N, CA, C and O atoms as a Maestro MAE file, in Angstrom:
{
 s_m_m2io_version
 :::
 2.0.0
}

f_m_ct {
 s_m_title
 :::
 protein
 m_atom[88] {
  # First column is atom index #
  i_m_mmod_type
  r_m_x_coord
  r_m_y_coord
  r_m_z_coord
  i_m_residue_number
  s_m_chain_name
  s_m_pdb_residue_name
  s_m_pdb_atom_name
  i_m_atomic_number
  :::
  1 25 87.913 -79.906 -1.731 1 A "MET " " N  " 7
  2 3 87.806 -79.918 -3.193 1 A "MET " " CA " 6
  3 2 88.783 -80.950 -3.780 1 A "MET " " C  " 6
  4 15 89.950 -81.011 -3.395 1 A "MET " " O  " 8
  5 25 88.284 -81.739 -4.702 2 A "ASN " " N  " 7
  6 3 89.138 -82.775 -5.304 2 A "ASN " " CA " 6
  7 2 89.994 -82.199 -6.421 2 A "ASN " " C  " 6
  8 15 89.550 -81.333 -7.175 2 A "ASN " " O  " 8
  9 25 91.219 -82.684 -6.519 3 A "ALA " " N  " 7
  10 3 92.144 -82.200 -7.561 3 A "ALA " " CA " 6
  11 2 91.597 -82.550 -8.945 3 A "ALA " " C  " 6
  12 15 91.716 -81.763 -9.884 3 A "ALA " " O  " 8
  13 25 91.002 -83.729 -9.062 4 A "LYS " " N  " 7
  14 3 90.467 -84.147 -10.367 4 A "LYS " " CA " 6
  15 2 89.364 -83.195 -10.815 4 A "LYS " " C  " 6
  16 15 89.318 -82.783 -11.974 4 A "LYS " " O  " 8
  17 25 88.490 -82.856 -9.896 5 A "HIS " " N  " 7
  18 3 87.390 -81.942 -10.226 5 A "HIS " " CA " 6
  19 2 87.949 -80.591 -10.658 5 A "HIS " " C  " 6
  20 15 87.469 -79.981 -11.613 5 A "HIS " " O  " 8
  21 25 88.964 -80.139 -9.943 6 A "PHE " " N  " 7
  22 3 89.596 -78.850 -10.261 6 A "PHE " " CA " 6
  23 2 90.193 -78.900 -11.658 6 A "PHE " " C  " 6
  24 15 90.019 -77.974 -12.450 6 A "PHE " " O  " 8
  25 25 90.901 -79.991 -11.956 7 A "LEU " " N  " 7
  26 3 91.521 -80.130 -13.285 7 A "LEU " " CA " 6
  27 2 90.456 -80.159 -14.365 7 A "LEU " " C  " 6
  28 15 90.635 -79.579 -15.436 7 A "LEU " " O  " 8
  29 25 89.354 -80.832 -14.088 8 A "LYS " " N  " 7
  30 3 88.278 -80.914 -15.090 8 A "LYS " " CA " 6
  31 2 87.718 -79.524 -15.384 8 A "LYS " " C  " 6
  32 15 87.490 -79.170 -16.540 8 A "LYS " " O  " 8
  33 25 87.500 -78.746 -14.331 9 A "LEU " " N  " 7
  34 3 86.969 -77.392 -14.522 9 A "LEU " " CA " 6
  35 2 87.948 -76.550 -15.322 9 A "LEU " " C  " 6
  36 15 87.552 -75.816 -16.228 9 A "LEU " " O  " 8
  37 25 89.216 -76.658 -14.988 10 A "VAL " " N  " 7
  38 3 90.237 -75.870 -15.701 10 A "VAL " " CA " 6
  39 2 90.293 -76.313 -17.159 10 A "VAL " " C  " 6
  40 15 90.418 -75.486 -18.062 10 A "VAL " " O  " 8
  41 25 90.198 -77.623 -17.382 11 A "ALA " " N  " 7
  42 3 90.262 -78.147 -18.750 11 A "ALA " " CA " 6
  43 2 89.093 -77.593 -19.563 11 A "ALA " " C  " 6
  44 15 89.236 -77.304 -20.750 11 A "ALA " " O  " 8
  45 25 87.945 -77.449 -18.921 12 A "ARG " " N  " 7
  46 3 86.774 -76.921 -19.627 12 A "ARG " " CA " 6
  47 2 86.983 -75.453 -19.975 12 A "ARG " " C  " 6
  48 15 86.442 -74.954 -20.962 12 A "ARG " " O  " 8
  49 25 87.766 -74.772 -19.159 13 A "GLY " " N  " 7
  50 3 88.014 -73.358 -19.428 13 A "GLY " " CA " 6
  51 2 87.054 -72.486 -18.632 13 A "GLY " " C  " 6
  52 15 86.781 -71.346 -19.009 13 A "GLY " " O  " 8
  53 25 86.540 -73.032 -17.522 14 A "ASN " " N  " 7
  54 3 85.617 -72.243 -16.690 14 A "ASN " " CA " 6
  55 2 86.389 -71.597 -15.551 14 A "ASN " " C  " 6
  56 15 86.095 -71.830 -14.379 14 A "ASN " " O  " 8
  57 25 87.371 -70.789 -15.898 15 A "LYS " " N  " 7
  58 3 88.185 -70.144 -14.860 15 A "LYS " " CA " 6
  59 2 87.348 -69.157 -14.066 15 A "LYS " " C  " 6
  60 15 87.523 -69.037 -12.853 15 A "LYS " " O  " 8
  61 25 86.446 -68.451 -14.724 16 A "GLN " " N  " 7
  62 3 85.614 -67.467 -14.030 16 A "GLN " " CA " 6
  63 2 84.790 -68.143 -12.945 16 A "GLN " " C  " 6
  64 15 84.694 -67.630 -11.831 16 A "GLN " " O  " 8
  65 25 84.198 -69.283 -13.257 17 A "GLN " " N  " 7
  66 3 83.378 -69.981 -12.260 17 A "GLN " " CA " 6
  67 2 84.242 -70.428 -11.082 17 A "GLN " " C  " 6
  68 15 83.831 -70.323 -9.926 17 A "GLN " " O  " 8
  69 25 85.444 -70.927 -11.385 18 A "LEU " " N  " 7
  70 3 86.328 -71.376 -10.315 18 A "LEU " " CA " 6
  71 2 86.659 -70.217 -9.376 18 A "LEU " " C  " 6
  72 15 86.582 -70.345 -8.154 18 A "LEU " " O  " 8
  73 25 87.028 -69.086 -9.976 19 A "TYR " " N  " 7
  74 3 87.383 -67.936 -9.141 19 A "TYR " " CA " 6
  75 2 86.184 -67.470 -8.327 19 A "TYR " " C  " 6
  76 15 86.333 -67.033 -7.186 19 A "TYR " " O  " 8
  77 25 85.000 -67.565 -8.914 20 A "ARG " " N  " 7
  78 3 83.795 -67.143 -8.183 20 A "ARG " " CA " 6
  79 2 83.555 -68.049 -6.991 20 A "ARG " " C  " 6
  80 15 83.120 -67.599 -5.931 20 A "ARG " " O  " 8
  81 25 83.843 -69.328 -7.173 21 A "ARG " " N  " 7
  82 3 83.636 -70.285 -6.068 21 A "ARG " " CA " 6
  83 2 84.563 -69.947 -4.910 21 A "ARG " " C  " 6
  84 15 84.173 -70.009 -3.744 21 A "ARG " " O  " 8
  85 25 85.790 -69.590 -5.248 22 A "PHE " " N  " 7
  86 3 86.755 -69.252 -4.188 22 A "PHE " " CA " 6
  87 2 86.353 -67.927 -3.550 22 A "PHE " " C  " 6
  88 15 87.026 -67.453 -2.635 22 A "PHE " " O  " 8
  :::
 }
 m_bond[87] {
  # First column is bond index #
  i_m_from
  i_m_to
  i_m_order
  :::
  1 1 2 1
  2 2 3 1
  3 3 4 2
  4 3 5 1
  5 5 6 1
  6 6 7 1
  7 7 8 2
  8 7 9 1
  9 9 10 1
  10 10 11 1
  11 11 12 2
  12 11 13 1
  13 13 14 1
  14 14 15 1
  15 15 16 2
  16 15 17 1
  17 17 18 1
  18 18 19 1
  19 19 20 2
  20 19 21 1
  21 21 22 1
  22 22 23 1
  23 23 24 2
  24 23 25 1
  25 25 26 1
  26 26 27 1
  27 27 28 2
  28 27 29 1
  29 29 30 1
  30 30 31 1
  31 31 32 2
  32 31 33 1
  33 33 34 1
  34 34 35 1
  35 35 36 2
  36 35 37 1
  37 37 38 1
  38 38 39 1
  39 39 40 2
  40 39 41 1
  41 41 42 1
  42 42 43 1
  43 43 44 2
  44 43 45 1
  45 45 46 1
  46 46 47 1
  47 47 48 2
  48 47 49 1
  49 49 50 1
  50 50 51 1
  51 51 52 2
  52 51 53 1
  53 53 54 1
  54 54 55 1
  55 55 56 2
  56 55 57 1
  57 57 58 1
  58 58 59 1
  59 59 60 2
  60 59 61 1
  61 61 62 1
  62 62 63 1
  63 63 64 2
  64 63 65 1
  65 65 66 1
  66 66 67 1
  67 67 68 2
  68 67 69 1
  69 69 70 1
  70 70 71 1
  71 71 72 2
  72 71 73 1
  73 73 74 1
  74 74 75 1
  75 75 76 2
  76 75 77 1
  77 77 78 1
  78 78 79 1
  79 79 80 2
  80 79 81 1
  81 81 82 1
  82 82 83 1
  83 83 84 2
  84 83 85 1
  85 85 86 1
  86 86 87 1
  87 87 88 2
  :::
 }
}
């Protein structure tokens, strides 16, 4: 997973989606 992609997701505020992916 790229750090930039992670930052973009966090910036969008999609924390739920991120946690679901993990």
